[in-house]
C-alpha positions as CSV (number, residue, x, y, z in Angstrom):
1,M,1.7,-9.1,12.8
2,S,1.3,-8.9,9.1
3,D,-2.0,-10.4,7.7
4,T,-1.9,-13.4,5.4
5,L,-3.1,-12.4,1.9
6,T,-4.8,-14.7,-0.5
7,L,-4.5,-14.8,-4.2
8,S,-6.2,-17.3,-6.6
9,A,-4.2,-18.5,-9.6
10,E,-4.5,-20.8,-12.6
11,T,-1.8,-22.9,-14.1
12,R,-0.2,-21.5,-17.2
13,D,0.0,-24.0,-20.0
14,R,2.1,-22.0,-22.5
15,A,5.2,-19.9,-21.9
16,G,6.7,-17.2,-24.1
17,K,6.0,-13.6,-24.9
18,G,3.0,-14.3,-27.2
19,A,1.2,-16.4,-24.6
20,S,2.0,-13.8,-21.9
21,R,0.6,-10.9,-24.0
22,A,-2.6,-13.0,-24.7
23,L,-3.0,-13.5,-20.9
24,R,-2.6,-9.8,-20.2
25,R,-5.2,-8.9,-22.8
26,E,-7.6,-11.1,-20.8
27,G,-6.8,-9.2,-17.5
28,R,-4.4,-11.9,-16.2
29,V,-0.8,-11.5,-15.0
30,P,1.7,-14.2,-15.7
31,A,3.6,-15.4,-12.6
32,V,5.9,-18.1,-11.3
33,I,6.2,-19.9,-7.9
34,Y,9.6,-21.2,-7.2
35,G,11.8,-22.5,-4.3
36,N,11.4,-24.8,-1.3
37,K,13.2,-27.6,-3.3
38,Q,10.3,-28.0,-5.7
39,D,10.0,-27.4,-9.4
40,P,8.9,-23.9,-10.5
41,A,5.2,-23.6,-11.3
42,S,4.0,-21.3,-14.1
43,I,0.7,-19.6,-13.2
44,H,-1.4,-16.6,-13.9
45,V,-3.4,-14.4,-11.5
46,N,-6.2,-11.9,-11.9
47,E,-4.8,-8.4,-12.5
48,R,-7.6,-6.7,-10.4
49,E,-7.0,-9.0,-7.5
50,L,-3.3,-8.5,-7.7
51,Q,-3.6,-4.7,-7.9
52,K,-5.8,-4.8,-4.8
53,L,-3.1,-6.6,-2.8
54,L,-0.4,-4.3,-4.2
55,N,-2.4,-1.3,-2.9
56,T,-2.5,-2.7,0.7
57,G,1.1,-1.5,1.1
58,H,2.0,-4.8,2.7
59,F,2.4,-6.9,-0.5
60,F,6.1,-7.5,0.0
61,N,6.1,-8.2,3.7
62,S,3.1,-10.5,4.0
63,V,2.7,-14.2,3.5
64,I,0.6,-14.7,0.4
65,M,-1.4,-17.9,0.0
66,V,-1.4,-18.7,-3.8
67,N,-3.8,-21.6,-4.4
68,G,-3.0,-23.0,-1.0
69,E,0.8,-22.6,-1.3
70,R,2.5,-20.3,1.3
71,T,4.6,-17.8,-0.6
72,L,6.3,-14.4,-0.4
73,A,6.3,-11.9,-3.3
74,K,9.9,-11.5,-4.4
75,D,9.5,-9.3,-7.5
76,V,6.9,-7.5,-9.6
77,A,7.7,-6.2,-13.1
78,F,5.6,-3.2,-14.1
79,D,5.0,-1.6,-17.5
80,V,7.0,1.6,-17.6
81,V,4.2,3.6,-19.3
82,T,1.0,2.2,-17.9
83,E,2.5,1.0,-14.5
84,R,0.3,-2.2,-14.9
85,P,1.9,-5.3,-13.4
86,L,3.4,-7.5,-16.1
87,H,4.9,-10.4,-14.1
88,V,5.2,-11.6,-10.5
89,D,7.8,-13.9,-8.8
90,F,6.6,-15.8,-5.7
91,L,8.9,-17.7,-3.4
92,R,7.5,-20.8,-1.8
93,I,8.1,-21.0,2.0
94,S,7.4,-23.4,4.8
95,E,5.2,-22.2,7.7
96,H,8.1,-21.3,10.0
97,A,10.8,-20.6,7.4
98,T,13.3,-17.9,8.2
99,V,12.7,-15.2,5.6
100,T,14.2,-11.8,4.7
101,V,11.6,-9.1,4.2
102,E,11.5,-5.3,4.0
103,V,9.3,-3.8,6.8
104,P,8.1,-0.2,6.7
105,I,9.3,2.1,9.4
106,V,6.9,4.5,11.2
107,F,8.5,7.3,13.3
108,V,6.7,8.2,16.5
109,D,7.1,10.7,19.4
110,E,8.1,13.6,17.0
111,D,6.5,16.1,19.5
112,E,9.0,14.9,22.1
113,A,12.1,15.6,20.0
114,P,13.6,19.0,21.1
115,G,15.5,19.3,17.8
116,L,12.3,19.0,15.8
117,K,10.4,21.4,18.1
118,R,13.1,24.0,17.4
119,G,12.5,23.7,13.7
120,G,14.9,20.9,12.9
121,V,13.9,18.4,10.1
122,L,13.8,14.6,10.4
123,N,16.0,13.4,7.6
124,I,14.9,9.8,6.9
125,V,17.8,7.7,5.6
126,R,15.8,4.4,5.6
127,H,12.0,4.2,5.1
128,E,12.1,0.4,5.4
129,L,14.2,-2.1,7.5
130,E,15.3,-5.3,6.0
131,L,14.7,-7.9,8.7
132,V,15.4,-11.7,9.0
133,V,12.3,-13.1,10.7
134,D,10.1,-16.2,11.1
135,A,7.6,-16.3,8.2
136,A,4.8,-16.6,10.7
137,E,5.9,-13.6,12.7
138,I,6.4,-10.9,10.0
139,P,5.7,-7.5,11.6
140,D,3.4,-5.0,9.8
141,Q,5.7,-2.1,10.6
142,I,8.5,-1.1,12.9
143,E,7.7,1.9,15.2
144,I,10.8,3.9,16.0
145,S,10.8,6.7,18.6
146,V,12.6,9.9,18.0
147,K,12.1,11.1,21.6
148,G,14.9,13.3,22.9
149,L,16.7,13.8,19.6
150,E,18.4,17.2,19.1
151,V,19.6,18.9,15.9
152,G,22.7,17.0,14.8
153,D,21.7,13.7,16.4
154,S,21.5,10.4,14.5
155,L,19.4,7.4,15.1
156,H,21.1,4.1,14.6
157,I,19.8,0.5,14.4
158,S,21.4,-0.2,17.8
159,A,18.9,2.1,19.4
160,V,15.9,0.3,17.9
161,T,14.0,-2.4,19.8
162,L,13.0,-5.0,17.2
163,P,10.2,-7.6,17.7
164,K,11.2,-10.8,19.3
165,G,13.0,-13.1,16.9
166,A,13.6,-10.4,14.3
167,T,17.2,-9.3,13.4
168,P,18.4,-6.8,10.9
169,S,19.8,-8.4,7.7
170,I,22.8,-5.9,7.9
171,T,24.9,-7.1,10.8
172,D,28.4,-5.7,10.0
173,R,27.7,-2.1,11.0
174,D,25.5,0.1,13.2
175,F,23.7,1.8,10.3
176,T,21.9,5.1,10.4
177,I,18.1,5.2,10.1
178,A,17.4,8.9,10.5
179,T,19.1,12.2,11.5
180,V,17.8,15.5,12.8
181,V,19.2,18.3,10.6
182,A,18.9,22.1,10.8
183,P,16.4,23.5,8.3
184,S,18.1,24.9,5.2
185,A,16.9,28.5,6.1
186,L,18.8,28.3,9.4
187,K,21.8,26.8,7.7
188,S,22.0,29.6,5.0
189,A,21.5,32.3,7.7
190,D,24.3,30.8,9.8
191,G,26.5,30.7,6.6
192,E,25.8,34.4,5.9
193,A,26.6,35.3,9.5
194,D,29.9,33.4,9.3
195,A,30.8,35.1,6.0
196,E,30.0,38.6,7.5
197,S,32.1,38.0,10.6
198,A,35.0,36.7,8.4
199,E,34.8,39.9,6.3
200,G,34.6,42.1,9.4
């Protein structure tokens, strides 16, 4: 279960670029809370506090309490040069709202995959799974076993056991999460052998 994060905020009186720049000079980041059939609220948060939450790695798949309001982070704009956060969008949610979140994937049992033991490489197609879940039950991560995979095998969403109540947001196809591929050195050696036999 993902932890609930907490972020204090203050109401933003003035909007516009000039006001936002002034806030950033004071170490604040402009933000907005919207949704749940309420008016959007313009706020600003402490940049250091925000950066600490961003560094947890769970910022986008945790419930964030902003001044007592239950929210999900929907977007963070960063400065392209300094990579400092410039603006944050928070979506208001009710306690058991159904939400769509990206949850990190952790691959396990790599020592029990014959294809990897023989030098194959795990080619990760998706590092995160977009899941539809209850806001109170957002998982920290999804562990996916690669046990038994051979070179050339693919791992699809249908082979993954998701936490109770969680469903993938993509439902129209059995999408690939990872494949086991032959290392490029093996591939090029096979290619040269094929070329030689063709010449012979």
